[in-house]
Every structure is written in C-alpha cells, then in structure tokens.
N, C-alpha and C positions, 0 to 999 in steps of 0.2 A: 682352110688354111691359105689357099691360094688367094682368096679374096682379101684376107688380112694383109697379105704381102704386097698387094698391088699399090696401095698408097705409099708404102715404103719405097718401092721401085720408082714411083713418080718423084718422090722427094730427092732421090739420088740423081735422077735425070735432070731435075730442075737446078739443083745446087752444085753439082760437080763442075769444077772449073774446066774449061775447054782448052785445047792446045793452042799454041800460037804465042805471039809476043805479049809481054806484060801490058795490061791495060794502062791507059793514060791516067795520071793522078786525078782523082775526083770522079772518074768514070764509075758506072755501076759495077763494072767488073773488077774494081780495085778497092782497096781498103783506105786509100787516101781520104782523110776527113770522114771516114765511115766506121771507125772502130766501135764495136758494140751493136752494129746494125745487122739484122738477120735477113732483111728483104733484099731482093735483087737476084741476079743470076748466080751469085755466090755470096757466102756469108762472111761477115767480119765479127761474128759473135763468138764468145769463148766455147760454146757448145759445138762449133763447127769441126773441131779437131777429131772428136769421137765420131762425128757423123760424116766425115770425109767430104765436107761441103765448103771448105774455106776458099777464099780467094787466094790466088797463088802468091800474092805479095803481102799477106797478112803479117808476117813477121818483120817486114820492112816498115810497116806503118803502125801496127798495134804492138807497142814496144814492151819487151821483157827486159828488166834491169837487174843488175847485181852490183852491190848489195841493194836491197829494195827498201831499207829502212834506216833511219838515223834520228838523232836528237833534233828537237825543235830549234836548237841553237844554230843549226846549219853547219856548212863547211864540210859536208861529207861528199867525197868523190864517188860517183857510181858510173858503171859502164853499161852502155846499151848493148844487149846481146843480139846476135844474128844480123848486125848491121855493120858493114865494113866499108870504109871510105879510103881507098888506097891513095888517091891523089886529090886531097881537099883543095877546092878552088875558092872557098868562101868561109866565113866564120860560122861557128855553131852557137846558137842562142837557145837557152832552155827557159821556157815561160811557165811559171807555176801559178795556178788559179787565175790565169789570164792577166795578171797584174804585176807579178814579181819576176823579173828576168835576171838570169845569171849567165855568165859567159862559159860555154863549154869549150872542148878542144878535141883534137884528134891526135892519138899517140902514134908512135913510130910504127906500130903494127896495124894502123888503120882503124883502130877501135875508137868509137865515139864516146866521149865522157861528158857528164854534166856534174855540177856542184849544187848541192841542196842549199836553199836560202835560209836565213834567219827567219823563223816563223813565230807566231804567237798563238799557235793552236796545234792540237794533236789530231791524228786521224789520217785517212787516205786523202792525199792532196793530188788532184789531177794536174798533169803537166803536158805541155806540147813542145815539140822540137822543130827548130828551124835550122836548115843547113844552107841557107842562102842569106845569112846575116840579118834575119828577122823579116824578110819580105813575105814569107809564107810559113805556116806551121801545120803541115799536113799530118805529122806523126804525133801520136799521143800515148801516154802511159800513166801510171799511178805511183806516187811516192808515199811511203808510210812515215809520218812524223810522229815521234814518240816522246813521252815525258823523259826529261834528262835522267831520272833515276833508273829508267829501264834500259839504258844504253850500256853495252859492255864496257867494263873498265879499261879495256885495251884501246877503246876509241876515244878516251879522254886523257887529259893530263891530270896528274895526281898531286894533290897538296899533301906533302909528307907531314905526318902528324897534324891533321886538319884542326884539331883542338888548339894547338899552338898558334895557328894562323888566326883563329877566331877569338882568341883571348889576348892577342899580342898588344902590349901596352898596359895591360892590367898588372896587378901586383905580381912580381917575380916572373913575368913572362916577357922576356926580351931575347936578344941574340939574332941568329940567322934563320931564314926560312928557305925551304927547298921545294922546288917543283920538278917532277919527273914525268917522262912520257916515253912512248914506244916510237923510236925513230923510224921504224918501218911504216908506221901509219902516216908519216909526213915525209916522203922521200925528197929531201933537199939538203944541201950542204950548209946553208946559212939560214938562221931563223930570227924572228923578232918576237919578243914576249910583250903583250899588251894587256892593259887593264881596261875592262869595260864595266860600266855601271848601269844598274837598272833602277828605274823609278816610275811611279805612276802619279801623274799631275792632273790638275784641274779639279773642279768641284765634284766630290764623290756622288755617284749615281746620277750624273748628268751627261749630256752629250759631249761636254768638254773633257770628260775623264779619259785620259790617254795613258797608254803604256809605251815605254820606250827604252831600248838599250842604246847606250851612247859610248863611243870611244872616249876614254879619258886621257891616258898617256901611256907611253912605252916604258917598261922597266929595263929592257935591254934591246939593242938593235944590232943586227948583223953579227950575231954570235954563232959559234959552231953548233951544229945540230948533234949534240952529244947525248941527249936524252936526260940531261939534268941541268938545273939552273939554281944557284944559291945566291942570296942577296941579303943585305941588312936593310930593312924597311926604314924609310924616312917619312916624316909627316908630309902629306900632300899639300900643295898650295891651297889657299883658302877657297879658291873658286871651284875646287873639286870636293869640298867637304860635305856637300849636301847628299852625295851618294853614299849610302850605308850598306848597300847590298850590291854584289857584283860578281864577276868571274874573270879569269885570265884566259887569253887566247894566244895560241902560238901559230904563227903563219910564216910562209916563205918570205925571206927578206926582200924579194923582188917587188912585193906589193907595197904601195905607199901606206903610211900610217892610217889605221882605221878603215882601210878599204873593205867594203862589205861583200859578203857572199863569195868568199874565196876559200879554197881548201884550208881547213884549220882544225886544230885540236883545242877544245874548250875544257876548262876545269869545271868542277862543281860550282854552282852558285854558293856564295858564303857571305857571312858577316865580315865587313871590311875593317875590322879592328886595326889591322896592321897599317892601314893607309890613313887613319884618322889623324887629326891635328894635335898640336902641342897641348891644347886645353884638355884633351882626352888623356894624354899621357901624364899630364901634371896631376890630375885628380880624376881617375877613371870612374870612381864611384859617384862623385858629384855630377860628372858629365852624364853618366848613364841615368842617374836619378832624374835629372832635368829632362832627359829624353823620355823617360817613363811617364813623368807627369804631363808632358806635352801630348804623348800618345793617349793617355787617360782622358785628357780634355777633349781631344779630337773624337775619341771613341764614344764619349758621352753625347756628342752632337750627331752621331750617325744613327740610322734606323736600327731598331732592335731585331737583329737577324735570328736571335735564339728562338723566337716564337714559331719559326717555320722549319727548323731542323727536326728530324724525327727523333723520337725517344730511343734510347739504347735498349738492346736486348738485356734481359735480366741476368742471364747466365752465359758463361763462355760457350756452353753447348748450343744454346739458341743462336748466339752470334756466329758460330761456325756453320750452322745449317741454313740460316736465313741468307743464302747466297745471292738472292735477287736484290737485296737492299744493302747488304754489308759484305765487304771483302777485306782480306787481311791487309793491314798497314805494313808496308815494306820496312818501316822503321821499327817494328816490334812484331815479329812473326814467329809463332811457335814452331812452324815447319822449317825455319831457318835459324834455329838456335836461341830464339827469344833474346836477341841482343836489343834491349830496350833502353837506349841511352837516356832519353828524356822521360822515361817512365820506370825508374827502378822500382822493383817490387812486382811489376807486371810480367806476365809470360806471353801475353798476346793482346794485340789491339786490332780493332777493325775500324774502317772508315765507311761512311755511307757511300754507296756506289754513285747515286745521283745527287747532283747539287740541288739545293733548294730552288724552287721555281722563280722567286722574285729577286733574291739577293745573291744567288749563286754560291751559297754557303754550304758548309759540310759538317758532318757529325763525326766524332771520334769516340770510341768506347774501349776501355782497357780493363783487363781481368787478371786476377791473381791465379796462382797454380790451383787453388781450391775452386776456381770458377766464379769467384765473387767480383763484382764490378768495383773498380777503384774510382772514388769520387774526389774531386779537388777540394771539397769541403772537409775532407779528412786528411788529405795528403797532397803535396805538390806533385806526386807521381800520378795523380788522377788524370783521366782523359779530359781533353779540352776541345770544345767545338771550334770551328774555324770560320771567320768571316769570308775568307777566300778558300774555296774547296781546293785541296792540294792537287787534285787531278783536273782542275779547271771545270768549265761548264760551257756548253754550246750557247751562243755562237762563237765563244772564245774571243781572242784578239783584243778585247777591251777589259779594263778593270771592272770588278774583281774576279774576272773569269779566265785570266791567263794561266795556263797550267803551271803549277809549281811556284811561279814567281809572284802572283798576287798573294798567295799564301805566305810567302816570305815577307812581303811588305806589311801585311796586316796582322799576322799571327806569329811569325817566327822571330823577326828582328826585334819586335816589342818584347818577346820572351827574353831575349838577350839583355835588353835594357833593364827590365824590371827584376828578372830572376837570376840571371847569370852574371851580370856586371854590377848589379846593385841589389841590396837587400829589400826590395820592394815587391816581392812576389805576390803578396796578398792583394795588391792592386790589380795585378794581371789576372789572378784567379777569380777575383770578384767580377771581372768582365768576360771571363771565359769559364763559367762554372760548368761542371759536368752535368749532364742530363741523367736523371734517374730513369727508372723503367716503369713507373706507375701507369702510364698510358700505352705501353708497348703491347701490341697484339701480334703473336706469332703468325707466320703465313700458313696457308692451308696446303696440304701436300696430296698429290695424286701420282700414281706410278703405273707403268706398263713394262712388262718384262717376260722373258721365257716364250712360251708357245701360245700367242701372247695372252698373258693374264693381266687383268686390270684391277686396280684398287682406286676407287673414285675419291673425290675430295671429301665426300661424306662417309667414306669407309666401306662402301659396298665392294665385295669381291665377285668377280666373274671371269669367265674365259670366253674369248671370241677369236677363233683361229681361221678367219677368212683370208682369201688371197686377193690382194688388190691395194687400193689407196683409200685411206679413211681419215675422217675429221676426228682428231683426238679432242680438240677444244676449239670452240668459238666463243668469244666474249664481246658483248656489246659495250659501248662506251669508249673503249680504246681500239676497237676493231682488231682484237687479238685473234690470231688464227694459228693453229698447230696441226699440220698434216703429217701422216705417216704412211709408209709403204710396207706391206707385209708379203713375204715370199716364203716358199717352201724350202726346206733344207734338203740338200743332197746327202744321202748317207755315204759312208766310206765305200759301200758296194756299188754306188752309182745310181741308186733308186731314190725316189722322192718320198719324204715323210708325208703322212696324212695330217700333219700339223704345219703351222706357219710361224714366222717370227718377224719382228720389225727389222728392216734393213736400211731404212732411211727416215729421217724426221726433218721437217722444215718449219720455220717459224717466221711470222711477220706481225708487226703491230702498227696499225695506222699506215703512214707512208715511210716506215723505216726500211732499211735494207732487208733482204731476205737471206737468212742463213740456213743452210741445209747441212746436216751431218749424216753421213752414210758409211756403210761398211765398204771398204775397198775390196774389189774382187779378189777372192781367194787368199787375202792377206790377213784377215782377222784383225785389221787395224782400221782406224777411223780416217775418213776423208771429209774435209770441211769445204763447202762451197759458199761463196758470197755472190749473190745475184747470178748464180749459175756458173761462176768461175771458180776453179779449184784454187784454194789458198795454200801458201807455204808457211810453215811455222819454224823454219830453220833458224831464223834470226829473232823473231819475237813470238812470245807465247800469249801476249795480251794485245788486243787491238781495240781502238776507239772507232766505232762505226756509226752510221747514221741511225739514231734512235736506239742504240744498244751498245753494250760492251761485250767483247768475246774473249774467252780465256781457254787455253788448252793446257792440260796438266798431263805430263808424261806420255802423251800420244794416245792415251786410252780413255780420257775423260774430257768432255767439252762442256763449258758453261756459257750460256747466253743470258745476259742481264739486260732486261728491257727497261725503257724509261718509266714504265708504270710500277716498277718494283717487282715485276714477274721474273722468275728464273726458270730456264729450261736447262736441265742437266742430262747429258747423254753419255753413256759409257758402253764398253763392250763387255757383255756377260755371256760366255760360251759362244755359240754360233750366231747370236743375235744381239740387238741393241737393248739396253735397259734405259728407260726414259723416266725422269722425274720432273714434275711441274710444280712450282711453288707460287701461290697466288696470295697477294695481300687481301685483307678483309674487304676492301672496296669492291671486290668482284662478287660479293655475296649476291645471289639471285640473278647474276648476269652471265652465267656460263651454260653451255650445252655441248653435246658431243659424247664420245665414248668415255670421257673422264667424268661424266655426270653433271648434275645440277648442284652447284655449290650453294646450299641453303640450310645446312645442318639437318636435313631431312632425307635419309637414305631411301625412303620409299618411292621417290620420284626420279631416281637416277637413270632409269631406263626410259627416258623421254624421247620419242621419235621426232623427226623434223616437223611433222604435222601438229605436234603438241600432245599427241596421245601418249599416255603413260602405261608401260607394261608393269604388272605387279612384281614385287621382289621375288615371288615364288615361281616366276616364269621358268620353263624348262630350258635346257641348253639349246635346243633347236629354235625355240622362240627368241632366245637371246642372240642366236646366229642371225635371225632376221633383223633384230634391233641393230646389230653391227653393220649389216648390209645396207640398212637405211641411211647410215652415215658415210656412205661412199663419197669421195671427193668428186666434184664436178670439174670437167676439163677446163672450162673457162676460168675457174678460180684456183686451179691447182698451183701450189707453191713449189712443187717438186720439179726436178730437172730430168730431162730426157736427152741425154747426150751420147747415146749409143744405139746401135741397131736393136739390141735386145730390149732396151727400155722403150724405144718407140713402138716396137712390134707387140710387146707384152703389156704395156701400160698406157701408152698414149693413144694407140689406135684400137684398143679393146675396152670393154666396159670396165669401169673403175672397180667394180666388185665382180670377180669371176663367178658367174652363176653355175659353171660346170664343175667347180671344185667342191668336193664333198669332204669335209674334214672328219677327223675322229672326234666324236663327242665323248664327254667324260663318262657317261653311263655305258659306253660301248667298250671301254678299255679292258683288256684282259692281259694277264702276264703269266708266264710260266712260273712254277713254284720257286725255282732258283732265282729268277729275276725278281719275283715278289719279295723274297727273303732279303735280297741285296738292297732292294729299294726301301724296304722297311728299316734296315739298318742305317741307310743314308738319310732318308727323308723323315722318319718318325711319323708325326701326324700332320706334316706339311702336305696338303692336298695338291698344291701346285707342283711340287717336286715329284710326287707320286705319279701325277698325270703325265708329266713330261717324260719320265722314265718309260712309262707304258706306251706313250705315243711314239717315242723315237727309239726305244730300245737302248738308249744311251744313258749310263749313269752320270757321265760328265755333263750332259745337257741338264739332267735333273739337278745336279749339284750347283750348276750356274744359276738355275732358277731359285734354288733354295737360298743361295747367298744374296741374290738380288732382293728376294722377299725379306730376308733378314735385314738388309740395309734399309729397306723401306720402314720396317718396324722400329729400327733404331732411330731413324730420323723422326718418326712420329713421336717417339718417346722424348727425344730432345726438344721437340717443339711444343710440349705440353705447356699450357699457360701457367705462369707462376705469379702468385700474389705478392706485391711489394707494398710495404707501408710507407716507403719514402724515407729520406734521410732524417735522422733524429739527432738534434743538436746536443752537444755536451752542455752541462750547466756552466754558467759563468763562475769563474773562480774554482773550476773543477775540471774533470776530464771523464772520459768514458772508455769502456773496453768493448771492442767489437765494431766491425765495419760492414756487417752483412745485414741487410734490411728486408729480407724476404720472410715469408710466413714461417713461423716456428723459431726464428732467430731471436736471441735475447741480448740486450745491451745492458751493461752494468755501469753504474755511475759512482764517482768518488769526488770528494772535495779536497781542495788544496789545504795545506796546513793553516790553521787559524780560522777555518770555516767549518760549519756543521751542515749536514744534509737535511734539507727540508723537503720531504717527499719520499717516493719509493726508491729503493736501491737499484731496481732493475725494471726493465720494460720489455715485453715480448710482442712480436709482430703477430697479429691475429688473422684468421681466415677472411675477415671482412675488410682487410686492408688498413686497419687502425692499430695503433699501439695500445697495449693494455694499461700503460701509465704514461702520463706526460713527463717531460724532462723535469727533474726536481730542481730546486734552487739550493745554492750554497750560501748560507747566511753568515754574516760576520759574527764572531764570538768563538767561545771555546768549542772545539770539536769534541766528540765523545772521548777521544784519546786524551785530549787535554783535561776534560772534566774528570776522567778516571784518574789522571795524574794528580789533579788537585785533591781529589778525595783521598787517594792513597798517600799523597804527600801530607795532607792535613792529619791523617791518622798517624803517620810517622812522627809528625811534630808533637802531637798529643802524647804518643808513646814515649818520645824522647823527654818531654817535660816531666811526665810521670816518673820516668826512670831517674831523672836528675833529682826530682823531689825525694824519691825513695832513698837515693844514695845520700843526699844531704841530711835527711832525717836520721838515717842510720849513723852517719858520721857524728851528728850532734849527740845522739844517745851514747855513742861510744866515748865521746869526750867527757860527758857528765860522769859516766861510769869510771873513767880513768881518774878524774879529779877527786871523786869520793874516795877512792883507794889511796891516793897520796896523803890525805888529811889523817886518816887512821894510822898510817905508818909513822907520821911525824909525832903524833901523840904517844904512840907506843915508844918511839925513840926518846921523847921527852920524859916519859915515865921511867925509863931505864937509866936516865942520866942522874948522877949524884947531886944531892941538894947542897946548895951553897950554905 
C-alpha cells in the first residue's frame, strides 16, 4: 500500500501551487493563455480542482460564465464569475472563435459582462476576453450556442397569436399585431423594435452560397419599455420585398439602427406575410401560387437529396427506440402533448439526428396513435424530408447547413407558398415525398446492468463482476470505443459486496469529443463530463458537440448520439449504472470487447484480444478470465481520474484488480427466507436471483430485474418488420387503409360511374409483396348501376304487364256492359204498345 501511495505523493508535490505572489501572466505558474494545460508546476486543466493541483489564478483566466448558453441569434448578456474589476481603466472586448468581437462592459458592482454575437452555428463556441481594449486576450471560456427553438420563452419576445402574423394579408386576416416581452430581460427605459430579414444567396451548393441576416427597418423607435407593442402593419417598400423570412429584435434605444451584437431580445423566425407588398394583399392566392411555381422550378434544378436521407422506421416503437439515428421532433412530440400543428392526425414525429453527408439534408417520420407511419402520398399530414436539416449540419455557417434557418428557406416558407397560402400542396408533396420503410434496418442492441450482467449484440447472456476498468466495445472503421469502470458496492453496514457494478462509462468515436457518464459520489445521480470537465445541465438538456449530440432527460438518463448513428444510453438502476448500446448494421463483423462480436453468431461472442474464442459453454471462472482480458490500457483510457481515490485505485493500479475475488453464480447460497422472497420478486430471472444472493438486497435485485426487462422490451420493439411499400389507389377510385406492413389489407373502391377491374383487396405478404396489384376502375356502369338497370328494367316490364292486364280487363268489362244494354232495350221495345 505504501508503494502505491508514493506516486500520488509525488503528484501532489509537483502540482501543488506554492506560496508567494501571483505568477506573471503567461508564466508556467499561471493560467494566462494556458487553460486546459496540465503540464507545468501547476495545472490549468479541469481535473485540477479534485486533485488540488490548480494554479492559484485559474479562476481569473479559465472563465466560468452565467448564463452559459443562449440562442444563435445572439444578444445574450452573460457575467464572468469570480472576476471582479472595481476600477476599470480600459474597455472590455469579447472575442468569439477568434474572429467575432463584441463589446463587453463592467457594471457598478465591478462584474465583467460580455454579449453573445449573432452566429450561424450551434455548439460550444470558444471565446477569449480582453480587458485592455483588445491588445491581449489571456482569458478564455466557452459559450454554448443553441437552436432558437431550445431557448426559454422568457428570453425571447413573443408574437401574440403567431398564426395571425404569418397569415396577415390573406383572406379575413387583417387588423393589429402585438409583440410582448419580459421587461426584466432587457433592463432599459426606452427601446427600439427592429425587423431583420434572413436570406441565402448565391449559386446553391457552390462557394458563393452565403447566409445572411440583414437589418431592414425599425417598426418603432425610442418607445417606453412597457413589455408590449401593438401596431397595424403597412406594406414594406419594394426594396425590402425580397425578404420573406425574418424576426423582430428589441434593443436599447441608445444603439444606432441595426447595430450588431448588442443586448437584445429576438422573436421567433417566421414568415413575413405582414410585411409583404400590395400585390400580396391584393391577391394573396395568386401571389403565393407564383412563388410556389418559382420554388418548384428552382427545386427541379437542384440535386436530388432524397437519395441520401435514411429510410424511416416502420413503426412508432422502432422510431422511439432507435435513438442513435432518430430523435423526437419538438414540433410533434408525444411526451409533450402531441401538439402536431403541421401534421394533424399524427401523435409523434421524429427527425434524423445526423444530416446527410453530402447535402446536409434531414429526414422526418410521423406516426399515428396506432403506430402507423403517415405518408404524404396518403395525406398532407404525412412526414416530409428536408433539404435543409432543421438542426443544421457541421461545419454549419453556410447554406443549407445553418441551424433552423436553412430549413426555413428551403422547406418551410415553400410550404406556406404552396400549402397554406395557395391550394398547390400537391406540388410541394411531390417534391417532399415521405420515405417508406422498405429498406429500414433496426439497430442492434447490447446491454450491461446490475452486478454487471451483459447481453451481447448477438443475444449471449453472461455475468462478469470484475473490479477495474474494461473495454465494453471497440469497433474498427469509425474507431468507436466504449470504456467502463466497475466498483464494489458498500453495504448499509459498511462492508463491501463480493460483486461489482458499473459506476462510469466513457465513449469516443474517431476524433470526437469524449463524454463520460458516472455516478456522483453518494448521490445516486448522474454526472456528465465532457473532455474530463463536469457539465451543467441547468440551462440546456441538449448539446451539440464535436462528432456527437448529447441529451439528458430528468437527470437520470443520458443519451449520446454519435455521427455513425451509434447510440449510448446510460441510466441509474439501483446502486449502479445501466448501459445500452445501439449499433447500425454497418458495424456487422467490426466489433469486439465485452459486448461481443456483432455477426449474428453467438458462438464467438467470447473472443479474447488475441483472437482466441472461448466456447459458449465456458464456466463462470473462465468467463471471468475473458472479462479480465478486456481490461483497459492506461495509455488509451477514456475515463477521468480527478480525485485522490480514482488516482490511487484505478490510475496507478492494474486496470483489472487481480486480488479481487467475486462471488461466482455457482457459489451463491441464500437462506430459506431470502430464497423465498427472491423467488417472489425475481421468478425465473437468473440475473435478479443472482444479485439478491450476491448482495442480500431485494432492491438491488429488483433494479436488475427492471433493467433486464427494459432490455427485452427494446429488443421486442426493434424486431424487423416487413413492409410492402405504399400501394396506390386506383384512378377514378379510392382505397381504405394506410398501413403497408405484413398482414395489412388494403381495400379498393371505384367512384360512381366506374366499375372495378381486378381484386377488391390486397394483402401485404411475408416476402414484401402485395397479394394483388392495384385494380383499375373502368368507365361504364358499376355493379350498382347494372343492378339498378336490371331491376329498373324488370320494374318497367312489370309495369307494362300491369298496364296491359288492366287495359284488357277494362275492355272486357266494356264489352260486357254494352251487351247488357242491348238486351234491355229490346226488352223495353217488346213491352211497348204497337202502333
């Protein structure tokens, strides 16, 4: 033990800051220009706080800011923490990405402020700070720029009745418009309301293609900051008519018109119907139709982006589980009430996480309450792919990769032209057709949970409860790596279990950022680290990072979505972490590690580093050696060592603890009462039974049972589904049914005046084909008409026969009556006296 402590003592001696005056800026003993650097007599790396090795001036130069995030539209005021400048002698300049400078200031309390700039990208934006009017920038920090839709409503101005704004000038949509805002978010007495327009100019997909926000004009100047502004829109001058998409900005009236990168409140970007000219107001349908036709003509000249967007999942269940490739569309999210304005009839939509590689395009998939995909071929409520991915695409900044705004230009405003302002929606849907799911392949799932139990990608189950750090997954091609740390559990009595569980997981792919998720000491909650720095999620639960997206839900579940379509999901289950990894099919035959070899062959899942394969019948002790063989190597570890405990127990010791002897499954014994309770709780779940026996805790066993159940439910949701593809209705007819998966039946009907030529129904078969083709509706009498003619004819014949019978009877009666009258006259004549 003394030997293992010696290196730790050396670390402290080398890195501890010494007494004396603060080091000069730029010196090795200072963090000036050195943020993130570990070398030297003291550290400026985030891990130094837990290791007590920081330079004394780290908080002066490695900046913490609040708030730390804001919209890409800019104008957010943030304060530098731990930095006080009581008597400023020079100006404050904030430089973002070494190219965009904004003017900061020092408030009456000596706090230093910066203002975020207007950006055309999301993600973590590095910035530096000058306190000598730009002569030097020794201080640095990070600003998080987010998609405008992810910003709190209190940080924006609000378009009251936004639909009224975006339909203004169309039939029966006139009157006043109102803008509101939180006055505390812009503390000033007098404000100006400005209109800014967004456009993308130049030849598409060329070096000249540019994105730009432009100040257009002011709606009001030097008005009271009351929190509300109402006006009657007037058509804008002709020279502003080319801007169809824009946003309003509220600023302090002290700034000159259109001054960039000042403290401001922006509205949502929106269709500028209210600002369009007299030609729009005179005949909005004709104007919109002309715009729709112009968009259609341009669209037909652009490359076909549809060929590279991914196919949609076949079912809602698949779409919700395939989290590496699809995430909820904030415009139609089942977890937020299914408010699907543009997709009535849907309860949930998802968007492809990653933009397509060449054109930066995106996929959208919408589903009904029954889990059926909605297609535009059947309904205007169907999902539509996007030429510009709504979330943008690296490297951002240029069309069509600008987050949110490129999507507005190429996919949203055209929807207004064709579908909302003019009855030309078929043109739009023809160029934004829904993707069906015939080529969709669900991802493969592997999981680790409990004391730890593993279910490989090929479905092999085993238990490996070593203590140390291990390779869960390595994948060639993308250089994907997932490492995990396993530790023993302390019982309530203070002793250690003979089992272990996962307490930290880290992932990296290629040259992406490194994200680590770990249990926070003693809190039973998750802590997320980015490149070994602890992240805060107080403001944002979604982050765009280098090579990945990161999402945190309710503090107990973290999802990492990598550029390859891989997903890592980490949650808290009992005292340990539960880990799920989802891999697309392209990783077939390219994986190794504790989660096995993905190749649909469970027999080779226990492959050692050397390539030797242990048989599936290997004993638990042999599998323990398999797990030990996949211990992480120090030089390649992705995990963080930012405390004395972690340094002593994991950095300076073997990655697999050879002295720790776990409890093996065949060695478990339980008292009769414990066995009875475990049987009631676990049933035939061996993982649950083992954990109860190993820990003596029913709660630990129950957490394992729930984690295993979650794995099985995901596997069930991800089962491949056969799709036969969209089936067209007959011309001059219609169909019943919009589900095109195996076992589904579509029924056909003809319009009045047409008869069905072919089958009345078609069923999707297991081989992916329809049992019958779409029938035809042939001109002529339909069966109903034919039957009508037949019965009508019979009725006519019957009527004629009836008339004939009646006439014949009448004639007979007349003859009979006439014969009776002659006899009577003769008799009368015979009775008369003779002359």
